[in-house]
N, C-alpha and C positions, 0 to 999 in steps of 0.2 A: 306232308311229311312233318313229323314231330321229332325234334332232337331231344333225346332223353338226357344225354350227357357224355362226357369224355372220361374214359377209363385209362389212367396212366399205368403203363407197364413197368415192371422192375427194370431199373437201369435206364428208363426213359421218362423219369419224373421231371419233365420239362414244364416250366410254368406255362399254363394255357390261359390266355386272356378271356376267360369265360367263367361265369359263376357255376355252371352245371358240371363241375368236375367231381366224379364219383370216387372220392378218396377213401371212404370208409365202407365200401360195399362188399368187402370180402373178396371172393374170387369172381372171375368173369361170369361163371355160371350163376352164382348167387345174385349178381347185379342184373343179369338177364331175367331171372325169375321174379325178383323183387319189382322190377319196373316194367314187366311184360314186354320185353324187347322182341321185335321180329326181324331185325336186321342189324348186323355188326359190320362196320367199315374199318378195316385194318389199315391204319395210317402211321406206320412206324418206319423210321429211317433205318433201323438195324434190328433184325429179328434172330440172328444166329445165337444159338445156345439157350434160348428161352423155351425149353421143352415143355415146361408147365403151361405156358400161355398157349402153345400149339395144341396141347392135350385138351385144354379147356375150350378152345375154339372148336375142336373136333366134336367134343361133347355137345356143344351148342348146335353145331350143324346137324348132328345126328338126331337132335331133338326137334328139328324143323326150322331152326333159325337160319336165315340167309347170312352167309359170311362172304364178303367181297373185299377186294383191295381198293384203295382209294382211287387208283387210276381208272378202274372200271366204274366206280361211283361217279367220278367227275365226268367221264365220257357219257354216261347215261343222262345226266342232268343238263349238260352243256353242249353236247354235240361236238366235242373236241377232246383230244388226248393230251393231257397236261404233261409237258416235257419235264418239269422240275420234280415230278413224283414218279416218273417212268423208270422202270427197270427193264433191261434186256430180256430177263427171264419171263416177264409178263408178256412180251411180244412173242417170244419163242414158244412158250407152253400154253398160252391162252388161246381163246377162239379168235378167228379172224386172221388178217394178214396172209390169206391164201390167194395165190395168183394161178388158179388152175386153168387148164386149157379150155374147158367148157365155158367158163366165165369169159375168157378172152375172146373165144369164137363168137359168142352171143353179142358181146360189146362191139366187135369188128363189123358184124352184119348190121347192127343198129347204126353204127357210124356211117357205113357206106350208103345205106338206104336214106338216112337223114341228110347226108351231104348232097346226094343227087336231087332230092326234093328241094332242099334249101337253095341250092345253086340255081335251079329252075326259077324259083320265086325272086331271087335277089340279083340275078345277072343284069337286068336292065338298070337297077339301082347302082350296081357296081360300075357300069359304064358311065353313068352320070357323075358319080363320085370321082372316077378317074379323070374326067374332063375338068372337074372343079379343082382337083389337086394340081393338074397341069397348068391351069390358068392362075391359080392362087399364088404360086411361088416357084422360083427356079429350082430345077432338080428333077429326079426320076419320079414316076408316079408310084411305083412300088418300092418298098423298103425291105431289104433282107438283112437279117441279123442272126448271128450264131447263138443258139441256145442249147441247153443240156436236156436231152430227152431220156427215154426209158433206158435203164441200165447204164446211165452216164454217157450215152452215145450222143455226140453233137449233131445238130442239124440246123438248117437255116429256116427260121420262121419268116413268113411273108405277111406284110401288112401294107395298107395304104400309108404313104409317107405323111406324117403329121407334124414333123419338125423341119426347120430350115436345114439345108444341107451341111452347114458348118456347126451343127449343134454340139459336136464333140471335137472341136478343132484342136483342143489340148491333147487329144489322144488317150485320155483317161476316161473310162466308163463312169457315168454318173447315174444316180438314181433318178427316175422320173419323179416329179413332185407336183404338188398343187400349184396352180397359177405359174406354170413353167414358162419362162420367157423364150425358151427354145421352140415352143409350139407355134405353128402358123395359125392365122385366123380360121382357115377352114379346118385345120387340125383340131382346134378347140371344140368345134361342133362335132367332128367325127368321134373324138374321144368321149364327149358327153353322151353320145348315142351309141358308142361302141362300133360304129360303122367301119372304123379303120381295121377291125379284126376280121372282116368278112373274107379277105383273100386266104385266111388260114383254113378255109374249107378245102383248099387244094392240099394243104399239109395233112388234113384228115384223110383225103382220098389217097394220098401217097403213102399213108401209114405211119408218118412221123408223129402225128398227134391224134387225139380223140376229141370228141365234142366236149366231154367232161373229164376232168382230171386236174391235178395240180398245175398251176401256170408254170411254163418253162422259164427258167432264169438264165441269165448270161453266165458263161464260164467264169468270168472275173469275180462275180458276186457269189457264185456257187462255192468257189474255193475259199472265199472269205467266210461265208456263213457256215460251211461244213466244219471249219476250225473253231467256230464260236458257239454253235448250237448242237447239242447232242441229238443223234438220230436224224440229222438233216438229210443224209443220203437215202433214208427210207422212202422219201417221196419220189425217188427215181425208179422205184420198183414197178410203177405203172406208167402208161403213156401220159404225157402232159396233155392238158386240155385247153380248149378255147375259153371255157368257163370252168368253174370249180366250186367246191363246197366253201373254200376260204373266200372266194370272190363274192358269194352271195351272203356270207355271214359276217364278214369283217370289212371295215372301211378301207378305202385306198391307203396303202402304206408305202413309205419311202425310206425306212430306217431298218437297221438290224433288229430292233425291238419289234417292229411291225412284222418282220420276216418270221420271228419266233412265234408270234401269235398266229400268223397264217399257217405255219408249220403244224401247229396243234390241230387246226381244222383239216389240213392235208392228211395228217396221220389218221384222223378219224375216217376220212374217205378211203385211204389205202386199206384200212382194217375192215371196213364195212361195205365197200362199194358193190352195188347191185344195179340191175336195170331199173328197178323202182327208184332207187336213190338218184340215178342219173336223170330220170324223168322229173323228179322233184326239183333237182338243181336247175334243169332247163326251164321249168315253170317259174322258179324264183328269179332266174336270169332275165326272163322277159319282164317281170315286175321291176327289177332293178333298172333295166334299160329304159322302160317307160317313165319311171320316176326320176331317173338321172342320179340315183344314189351312188355314191362312191366314185363319181367321175372326177377327173383332174384336168 
């Protein structure tokens, strides 16, 4: 991809830190012809009232030049939907973000079939892990915690307990973090290999979760993040997953800023999820688990 330059629009002559600003190129149409442009990325904060620019962009499009918004361009090259350039109109009128019944049915069949097969393979391992958790520290083997699911419906996620039972003695929810002192010795191993997530297969069978989707978050953090990050609630339009696009594309995070970056990958998944993308994510998840990337 070769960047020809930036074309400042009337009323948007903001200083661009780049040498290739096309300041004396006449109209957009003239600039496109002069530089043999085949794609225009519209990256304006405000476009109301600029009928001339819209007319010129239409002329370019009718001449065979591709015209796209910056959100679409960023999504295409990065595999995420950038929130700071996102408009609700792009989500409403653009392609994607469809949650039709056929797609949901195919995903559910895939989840049930995968859960049965995986449960058969991992059940002996789960018995051994359960024994290790029981012997490793005082407390229950399984850990149930309320999370926010599809359409904002709460449910209890099931995991092997990887923390000491007094991990949140203060009563205030805390972000999990790297080198967390609350994690038991066996818990560190389970988190590194993601074995603590295996009981969530039963969440999948029950219909609360899918194998692939945005990771479910606790209500306490959802309330905070929804007030800080635009379009955060959009991630709840699909079932949460044991693994997801954000998990295989972004490092482990424990801050609101990390949540923002993960949301951008989650929005990409919500917009584009297909069975093929689910299979790709599962393949990448195996790679992440084997390599230990992103573990905390």
